[in-house]
DOTORRO-317041 format. One record per residue: residue number from 1; residue in three letters; x, y, z of N, C-alpha, C in turn. Coordinates in Angstrom, 1 decimal. Layout:
N
<NUM, ala, <X, Y, Z>, <X, Y, Z>, <X, Y, Z>>
...
END
This chain:
139
<1, unk, <-24.7, -140.3, 35.3>, <-24.2, -139.8, 33.9>, <-24.7, -138.3, 33.8>>
<2, unk, <-23.8, -137.5, 33.2>, <-24.1, -136.1, 33.0>, <-25.1, -136.0, 31.8>>
<3, unk, <-25.9, -135.0, 31.9>, <-26.8, -134.7, 30.8>, <-26.1, -134.3, 29.5>>
<4, unk, <-26.7, -134.7, 28.4>, <-26.1, -134.3, 27.1>, <-26.6, -132.9, 26.7>>
<5, unk, <-25.7, -132.1, 26.3>, <-26.1, -130.7, 26.0>, <-25.9, -130.5, 24.5>>
<6, unk, <-26.9, -129.8, 23.9>, <-26.9, -129.5, 22.5>, <-26.7, -128.0, 22.3>>
<7, unk, <-26.0, -127.6, 21.2>, <-25.5, -128.4, 20.1>, <-24.3, -129.2, 20.5>>
<8, unk, <-24.1, -130.3, 19.7>, <-22.9, -131.2, 19.8>, <-22.1, -131.0, 18.5>>
<9, unk, <-20.8, -130.7, 18.7>, <-20.0, -130.6, 17.5>, <-19.6, -132.0, 16.9>>
<10, unk, <-19.4, -132.0, 15.6>, <-19.0, -133.2, 15.0>, <-18.0, -132.9, 13.9>>
<11, unk, <-17.2, -133.8, 13.4>, <-16.2, -133.6, 12.4>, <-15.8, -134.9, 11.8>>
<12, unk, <-15.3, -134.9, 10.6>, <-14.6, -136.1, 9.9>, <-13.3, -136.2, 10.6>>
<13, unk, <-12.5, -137.3, 10.2>, <-11.2, -137.6, 10.9>, <-10.2, -136.5, 10.6>>
<14, unk, <-10.2, -135.8, 9.4>, <-9.2, -134.8, 9.1>, <-9.6, -133.4, 9.5>>
<15, unk, <-10.9, -133.2, 9.8>, <-11.4, -131.9, 10.3>, <-11.9, -131.0, 9.2>>
<16, unk, <-11.8, -131.4, 7.9>, <-12.3, -130.5, 6.8>, <-13.8, -130.4, 6.7>>
<17, unk, <-14.5, -131.4, 7.2>, <-16.0, -131.3, 7.3>, <-16.3, -131.3, 8.8>>
<18, unk, <-17.0, -130.2, 9.1>, <-17.5, -130.1, 10.6>, <-19.0, -129.9, 10.5>>
<19, unk, <-19.6, -130.1, 11.7>, <-21.1, -129.8, 11.8>, <-21.5, -129.7, 13.3>>
<20, unk, <-22.7, -129.3, 13.4>, <-23.3, -129.2, 14.8>, <-24.6, -129.9, 14.7>>
<21, unk, <-24.9, -130.8, 15.7>, <-26.2, -131.4, 15.8>, <-26.9, -130.6, 16.9>>
<22, unk, <-28.0, -129.9, 16.5>, <-28.7, -129.0, 17.3>, <-29.7, -129.6, 18.2>>
<23, unk, <-30.2, -130.8, 18.0>, <-31.2, -131.4, 18.8>, <-31.0, -132.9, 18.9>>
<24, unk, <-31.6, -133.6, 19.8>, <-31.4, -135.1, 19.9>, <-32.0, -135.9, 18.7>>
<25, unk, <-31.3, -137.0, 18.3>, <-31.9, -137.8, 17.3>, <-33.3, -138.4, 17.7>>
<26, unk, <-34.1, -138.7, 16.8>, <-35.4, -139.3, 17.1>, <-35.3, -140.8, 17.1>>
<27, unk, <-34.1, -141.4, 16.6>, <-33.9, -142.8, 16.6>, <-32.5, -143.1, 16.4>>
<28, unk, <-31.9, -144.1, 17.1>, <-30.6, -144.6, 16.9>, <-30.7, -146.1, 16.5>>
<29, unk, <-30.2, -146.4, 15.3>, <-30.3, -147.8, 14.8>, <-29.0, -148.4, 14.6>>
<30, unk, <-28.8, -149.6, 15.0>, <-27.6, -150.5, 14.7>, <-28.0, -151.4, 13.5>>
<31, unk, <-27.4, -151.2, 12.3>, <-27.8, -151.9, 11.2>, <-26.7, -153.0, 10.9>>
<32, unk, <-27.2, -154.2, 10.8>, <-26.4, -155.4, 10.6>, <-26.3, -155.9, 9.2>>
<33, unk, <-26.8, -155.2, 8.2>, <-26.8, -155.7, 6.8>, <-25.3, -155.8, 6.4>>
<34, unk, <-25.2, -156.5, 5.3>, <-23.8, -156.8, 4.8>, <-23.2, -155.4, 4.3>>
<35, unk, <-24.0, -154.5, 3.7>, <-23.4, -153.2, 3.3>, <-22.9, -152.4, 4.5>>
<36, unk, <-23.6, -152.4, 5.6>, <-23.2, -151.7, 6.7>, <-21.9, -152.4, 7.4>>
<37, unk, <-21.9, -153.7, 7.3>, <-20.7, -154.4, 7.8>, <-19.5, -154.0, 7.0>>
<38, unk, <-19.6, -153.9, 5.7>, <-18.6, -153.4, 4.8>, <-18.2, -151.9, 5.1>>
<39, unk, <-19.2, -151.1, 5.3>, <-18.9, -149.7, 5.6>, <-18.2, -149.5, 6.9>>
<40, unk, <-18.6, -150.2, 7.9>, <-18.0, -150.0, 9.3>, <-16.8, -150.9, 9.5>>
<41, unk, <-16.6, -151.8, 8.6>, <-15.5, -152.9, 8.8>, <-15.7, -153.5, 10.2>>
<42, unk, <-16.9, -153.7, 10.6>, <-17.3, -154.3, 11.8>, <-18.6, -155.1, 11.8>>
<43, unk, <-19.2, -155.4, 12.8>, <-20.4, -156.3, 12.8>, <-21.6, -155.5, 12.4>>
<44, unk, <-21.6, -154.2, 12.7>, <-22.8, -153.3, 12.3>, <-22.3, -151.9, 12.2>>
<45, unk, <-23.3, -151.0, 11.7>, <-23.0, -149.6, 11.6>, <-24.1, -148.9, 12.4>>
<46, unk, <-23.8, -147.8, 13.1>, <-24.7, -147.0, 13.9>, <-25.2, -145.8, 13.1>>
<47, unk, <-26.4, -145.6, 13.1>, <-27.1, -144.5, 12.5>, <-27.9, -143.7, 13.4>>
<48, unk, <-27.8, -142.4, 13.4>, <-28.7, -141.5, 14.2>, <-29.7, -140.8, 13.2>>
<49, unk, <-31.0, -141.1, 13.3>, <-32.0, -140.5, 12.5>, <-32.2, -139.2, 13.1>>
<50, unk, <-32.0, -138.1, 12.2>, <-32.3, -136.7, 12.7>, <-33.0, -136.0, 11.6>>
<51, unk, <-33.7, -134.9, 12.0>, <-34.2, -133.9, 11.0>, <-33.1, -133.2, 10.4>>
<52, unk, <-33.2, -133.1, 9.0>, <-32.1, -132.4, 8.3>, <-31.9, -131.0, 8.8>>
<53, unk, <-33.0, -130.4, 9.2>, <-32.9, -129.0, 9.8>, <-32.2, -128.9, 11.1>>
<54, unk, <-32.0, -130.0, 11.8>, <-31.3, -130.0, 13.1>, <-29.8, -130.2, 13.0>>
<55, unk, <-29.3, -130.1, 11.8>, <-27.8, -130.3, 11.6>, <-27.3, -129.1, 10.7>>
<56, unk, <-26.2, -128.5, 11.1>, <-25.6, -127.4, 10.4>, <-24.2, -127.9, 10.0>>
<57, unk, <-24.0, -128.0, 8.6>, <-22.7, -128.5, 8.1>, <-21.8, -127.4, 7.6>>
<58, unk, <-20.5, -127.6, 7.7>, <-19.5, -126.7, 7.1>, <-18.5, -127.6, 6.4>>
<59, unk, <-18.1, -127.2, 5.2>, <-17.1, -127.9, 4.5>, <-17.7, -128.6, 3.2>>
<60, unk, <-16.8, -129.0, 2.3>, <-17.3, -129.6, 1.1>, <-17.3, -131.1, 1.3>>
<61, unk, <-18.4, -131.7, 0.8>, <-18.6, -133.2, 0.9>, <-18.8, -133.8, -0.5>>
<62, unk, <-18.4, -134.9, -0.7>, <-18.7, -135.7, -2.0>, <-19.9, -136.6, -1.6>>
<63, unk, <-20.5, -137.0, -2.8>, <-21.7, -137.8, -2.7>, <-21.5, -139.1, -3.4>>
<64, unk, <-22.1, -140.2, -2.9>, <-22.2, -141.5, -3.5>, <-23.6, -142.1, -3.4>>
<65, unk, <-24.1, -142.7, -4.5>, <-25.5, -143.2, -4.4>, <-25.5, -144.7, -4.8>>
<66, unk, <-26.4, -145.5, -4.2>, <-26.6, -146.8, -4.5>, <-28.0, -147.2, -4.3>>
<67, unk, <-28.5, -148.2, -5.0>, <-29.9, -148.8, -4.8>, <-29.9, -149.7, -3.6>>
<68, unk, <-30.9, -149.7, -2.8>, <-31.0, -150.6, -1.7>, <-31.9, -151.8, -2.1>>
<69, unk, <-31.9, -152.8, -1.2>, <-32.8, -154.0, -1.5>, <-34.3, -153.6, -1.6>>
<70, unk, <-34.7, -152.6, -0.8>, <-36.0, -152.1, -0.9>, <-36.5, -151.3, -2.1>>
<71, unk, <-35.5, -151.0, -2.9>, <-35.7, -150.2, -4.1>, <-35.5, -148.7, -3.9>>
<72, unk, <-35.2, -148.3, -2.7>, <-34.9, -146.9, -2.4>, <-33.5, -146.6, -2.8>>
<73, unk, <-33.2, -145.3, -2.9>, <-31.9, -144.9, -3.2>, <-31.2, -144.5, -1.9>>
<74, unk, <-30.0, -145.1, -1.6>, <-29.2, -144.7, -0.5>, <-28.1, -143.8, -0.9>>
<75, unk, <-28.1, -142.6, -0.4>, <-27.0, -141.7, -0.7>, <-26.1, -141.6, 0.5>>
<76, unk, <-24.8, -141.2, 0.2>, <-23.9, -141.0, 1.3>, <-23.1, -139.7, 1.1>>
<77, unk, <-22.9, -138.9, 2.1>, <-22.1, -137.7, 2.0>, <-20.9, -138.0, 2.8>>
<78, unk, <-19.7, -137.7, 2.3>, <-18.4, -138.0, 3.0>, <-17.4, -137.0, 2.6>>
<79, unk, <-16.4, -137.0, 3.5>, <-15.2, -136.0, 3.3>, <-14.4, -136.4, 2.1>>
<80, unk, <-14.1, -135.6, 1.1>, <-13.3, -136.0, 0.0>, <-11.8, -136.2, 0.3>>
<81, unk, <-11.4, -135.7, 1.5>, <-10.0, -135.8, 1.9>, <-9.7, -137.0, 2.6>>
<82, unk, <-10.4, -137.3, 3.7>, <-10.2, -138.5, 4.6>, <-11.1, -139.7, 4.3>>
<83, unk, <-12.2, -139.4, 3.5>, <-13.2, -140.4, 3.2>, <-14.2, -140.8, 4.2>>
<84, unk, <-14.1, -140.1, 5.4>, <-15.0, -140.4, 6.5>, <-16.5, -140.1, 6.1>>
<85, unk, <-17.4, -141.1, 6.3>, <-18.8, -140.9, 6.1>, <-19.3, -140.0, 7.1>>
<86, unk, <-20.2, -139.0, 6.7>, <-20.7, -138.1, 7.7>, <-22.2, -138.4, 7.8>>
<87, unk, <-22.9, -138.6, 6.7>, <-24.3, -139.1, 6.8>, <-24.8, -139.8, 5.5>>
<88, unk, <-25.9, -140.5, 5.7>, <-26.6, -141.1, 4.6>, <-27.9, -140.4, 4.4>>
<89, unk, <-28.5, -140.6, 3.3>, <-29.8, -140.0, 3.0>, <-30.6, -140.7, 1.9>>
<90, unk, <-31.9, -140.5, 1.9>, <-32.7, -140.9, 0.8>, <-33.2, -139.7, 0.1>>
<91, unk, <-32.9, -139.5, -1.2>, <-33.3, -138.2, -1.9>, <-34.8, -138.0, -1.9>>
<92, unk, <-35.6, -139.1, -1.7>, <-37.1, -138.9, -1.6>, <-37.5, -138.4, -0.3>>
<93, unk, <-36.7, -138.4, 0.7>, <-37.0, -137.9, 2.1>, <-36.0, -136.8, 2.5>>
<94, unk, <-36.0, -135.7, 1.9>, <-35.0, -134.6, 2.2>, <-35.1, -134.0, 3.6>>
<95, unk, <-36.2, -134.3, 4.3>, <-36.3, -133.7, 5.6>, <-35.6, -134.5, 6.7>>
<96, unk, <-35.1, -135.7, 6.3>, <-34.4, -136.7, 7.3>, <-33.1, -137.0, 6.8>>
<97, unk, <-32.1, -137.2, 7.7>, <-30.8, -137.7, 7.4>, <-30.4, -138.8, 8.4>>
<98, unk, <-29.5, -139.6, 7.9>, <-29.0, -140.7, 8.8>, <-27.6, -140.4, 9.2>>
<99, unk, <-27.4, -139.7, 10.2>, <-26.1, -139.2, 10.7>, <-25.3, -140.3, 11.2>>
<100, unk, <-24.0, -140.3, 10.9>, <-23.1, -141.4, 11.4>, <-22.5, -140.7, 12.7>>
<101, unk, <-23.1, -141.1, 13.9>, <-22.9, -140.4, 15.1>, <-21.5, -140.6, 15.7>>
<102, unk, <-20.7, -141.6, 15.3>, <-19.4, -141.7, 15.8>, <-18.5, -140.6, 15.5>>
<103, unk, <-19.0, -139.7, 14.6>, <-18.2, -138.4, 14.2>, <-18.5, -137.3, 15.2>>
<104, unk, <-19.4, -137.5, 16.2>, <-19.7, -136.5, 17.2>, <-18.6, -136.4, 18.2>>
<105, unk, <-18.4, -135.2, 18.8>, <-17.4, -135.0, 19.9>, <-17.9, -135.6, 21.2>>
<106, unk, <-19.3, -135.7, 21.4>, <-19.9, -136.4, 22.5>, <-20.7, -137.6, 22.0>>
<107, unk, <-20.1, -138.7, 22.2>, <-20.8, -139.9, 21.7>, <-21.7, -140.6, 22.6>>
<108, unk, <-22.0, -140.0, 23.8>, <-23.0, -140.6, 24.7>, <-24.3, -140.8, 24.1>>
<109, unk, <-24.6, -140.0, 23.0>, <-26.0, -140.1, 22.3>, <-26.1, -141.5, 21.6>>
<110, unk, <-25.0, -142.2, 21.4>, <-25.0, -143.4, 20.7>, <-25.5, -144.6, 21.6>>
<111, unk, <-26.9, -144.7, 21.7>, <-27.5, -145.8, 22.5>, <-28.6, -146.3, 21.6>>
<112, unk, <-28.3, -147.4, 20.8>, <-29.3, -147.9, 19.9>, <-30.7, -148.1, 20.5>>
<113, unk, <-31.7, -147.6, 19.8>, <-33.1, -147.9, 20.1>, <-33.7, -149.1, 19.3>>
<114, unk, <-32.9, -149.5, 18.3>, <-33.3, -150.7, 17.5>, <-32.2, -151.3, 16.8>>
<115, unk, <-32.2, -152.5, 16.5>, <-31.3, -153.3, 15.7>, <-32.1, -153.7, 14.4>>
<116, unk, <-31.5, -153.4, 13.3>, <-32.2, -153.8, 12.0>, <-31.3, -154.7, 11.1>>
<117, unk, <-31.9, -155.4, 10.2>, <-31.2, -156.4, 9.4>, <-30.5, -157.4, 10.2>>
<118, unk, <-31.2, -157.9, 11.3>, <-30.6, -158.9, 12.1>, <-30.5, -160.2, 11.5>>
<119, unk, <-31.2, -160.4, 10.3>, <-31.1, -161.6, 9.5>, <-29.7, -161.8, 9.0>>
<120, unk, <-28.9, -160.7, 8.9>, <-27.6, -160.8, 8.3>, <-26.5, -160.5, 9.4>>
<121, unk, <-26.9, -160.5, 10.6>, <-25.9, -160.2, 11.7>, <-24.9, -161.3, 11.8>>
<122, unk, <-23.7, -160.9, 12.4>, <-22.7, -161.9, 12.7>, <-23.2, -162.8, 13.8>>
<123, unk, <-22.9, -164.1, 13.6>, <-23.3, -165.1, 14.5>, <-22.9, -164.9, 16.0>>
<124, unk, <-21.7, -164.3, 16.1>, <-21.1, -164.1, 17.5>, <-21.7, -162.9, 18.2>>
<125, unk, <-22.5, -162.0, 17.5>, <-23.0, -160.9, 18.2>, <-24.4, -161.3, 18.8>>
<126, unk, <-24.5, -161.0, 20.1>, <-25.8, -161.3, 20.8>, <-26.6, -160.1, 20.9>>
<127, unk, <-27.8, -160.2, 20.4>, <-28.7, -159.0, 20.4>, <-29.2, -158.8, 21.9>>
<128, unk, <-29.3, -157.5, 22.2>, <-29.8, -157.2, 23.6>, <-31.3, -157.5, 23.7>>
<129, unk, <-31.8, -157.9, 24.9>, <-33.2, -158.3, 25.1>, <-34.1, -157.0, 25.2>>
<130, unk, <-33.6, -155.9, 25.6>, <-34.4, -154.7, 25.9>, <-34.5, -153.7, 24.7>>
<131, unk, <-34.1, -154.1, 23.4>, <-34.0, -153.2, 22.3>, <-34.8, -153.9, 21.2>>
<132, unk, <-35.6, -153.1, 20.5>, <-36.4, -153.5, 19.4>, <-35.5, -154.1, 18.3>>
<133, unk, <-35.9, -155.2, 17.7>, <-35.1, -155.9, 16.7>, <-36.0, -156.2, 15.5>>
<134, unk, <-35.4, -156.1, 14.3>, <-36.1, -156.4, 13.0>, <-35.2, -157.2, 12.1>>
<135, unk, <-35.7, -158.3, 11.5>, <-35.0, -159.1, 10.6>, <-34.5, -158.3, 9.3>>
<136, unk, <-35.3, -157.4, 8.9>, <-35.0, -156.6, 7.7>, <-35.2, -155.1, 8.0>>
<137, unk, <-35.5, -154.3, 6.9>, <-35.7, -152.9, 7.1>, <-37.1, -152.6, 7.5>>
<138, unk, <-37.4, -152.0, 8.7>, <-38.7, -151.8, 9.2>, <-39.4, -150.5, 8.7>>
<139, unk, <-38.7, -149.6, 8.1>, <-39.2, -148.4, 7.6>, <-38.8, -148.0, 6.2>>
END
């Protein structure tokens, strides 16, 4: 496999929001909670945890906020034109963002290092043996 080179370009589906990921994520999580199943319209959603300073965004994004089961605020930034989610965030942790890495031009970075909320996973999905798994939110 070829080495991944940074920065990696990213964009929403319509291209009105673009960005560059300047450094590797420090964690890739596959979240199986019901909210992420709704978001992805699939069995889970992939999130790349990155330093906010490692991403350079261009374009206007809209914001949506909701409370999580842990009591934290989950924010989402998305393209107002195509609706594509670009990243999630907790306003209490402005130095970290939860990038939606399927919007990257080079998706080889998407290799989950952990699976979370496995207590809500789809029965048909088999968790890998070699990846850290958590029934709920570990952090």
